[in-house]
C-alpha positions in Angstrom: 83.5 96.7 56.5 87.1 96.7 57.1 89.2 98.0 60.1 92.4 98.3 59.5 95.0 97.6 62.5 98.6 98.5 62.9 100.1 96.0 65.2 102.5 97.9 67.8 104.4 96.4 70.5 105.4 98.3 73.8 108.6 99.1 75.3 107.5 96.3 78.5 106.6 100.0 80.2 103.0 101.5 79.1 103.7 104.5 81.1 107.0 104.6 79.0 104.5 104.6 76.0 102.5 107.4 76.9 105.2 109.3 77.2 104.8 109.5 81.3 108.0 111.6 82.6 108.6 109.2 85.5 107.6 106.3 83.7 109.7 103.9 85.6 108.9 105.1 89.1 105.3 105.0 88.0 105.5 101.0 86.6 107.7 100.6 89.7 104.1 101.3 92.1 102.2 100.0 90.0 103.7 96.8 90.1 104.0 96.9 94.5 100.7 97.9 94.3 99.1 94.9 92.6 101.2 92.7 94.6 99.6 94.3 97.7 96.1 93.8 95.8 97.1 90.0 95.3 97.9 89.8 99.0 94.8 91.0 100.8 92.8 89.2 97.9 94.9 86.3 98.6 94.3 86.6 102.2 90.7 87.3 101.9 91.3 91.0 104.0 89.5 94.2 103.8 91.5 97.4 104.2 89.8 97.6 107.8 91.2 94.0 108.4 94.6 95.2 106.9 94.5 98.3 108.9 94.0 95.9 112.0 96.8 94.2 111.0 99.2 96.5 109.4 98.6 99.4 111.5 98.4 101.3 107.8 95.3 103.3 107.7 92.7 101.5 105.5 92.6 104.6 103.6 95.7 104.4 102.5 94.6 100.3 101.4 91.3 102.6 99.8 93.7 104.5 97.3 96.3 101.3 96.6 93.0 99.6 95.1 91.5 102.3 93.7 95.3 102.9 91.8 95.6 106.3 93.5 99.4 105.5 93.9 101.0 109.4 93.1 101.0 110.1 97.1 103.0 106.8 97.6 106.8 106.4 97.4 108.3 103.2 96.6 109.8 102.5 100.1 106.5 103.4 101.9 104.8 100.6 99.5 107.6 98.4 100.4 107.1 98.6 103.9 103.4 97.8 103.7 104.4 94.4 101.8 106.5 94.3 104.7 103.9 94.6 107.1 101.8 91.8 105.3 104.5 89.6 105.8 105.8 89.4 102.7 109.6 89.4 101.1 110.1 92.3 98.8 113.8 91.6 96.7 114.5 94.3 94.2 116.5 94.4 90.7 117.8 97.6 89.5 119.2 98.0 86.0 120.1 101.3 84.3 120.1 102.0 80.7 121.0 105.2 79.3 118.0 107.0 77.1 118.5 106.6 73.8 117.8 111.0 73.3 121.3 113.0 71.8 120.2 115.9 74.0 118.3 116.1 77.2 118.0 119.4 78.7 120.6 120.9 77.1 123.1 118.9 78.0 124.6 116.8 75.1 125.2 113.5 75.7 
């Protein structure tokens, strides 16, 4: 039995590839969450230990570990990293979307 597969190159943002409305924000949250998780793992911190160290509720760290990120703002996640003694540098790039019409406004 032969399966035919088509190779599709993604945009570099899986949220955009799946048509999510706030894809850039969701990707930024996911990147910050991954760094928070990596920092906790590298330091061998449980969510309770992270709470004692940072003052951030352990339930918040649990939400991050479980990728339930919808209630986190980018600045909140950056603040959490700062409390974990991590320095964050943000680079922002602006590009026009490839849509001819958006919300009834002509480009």
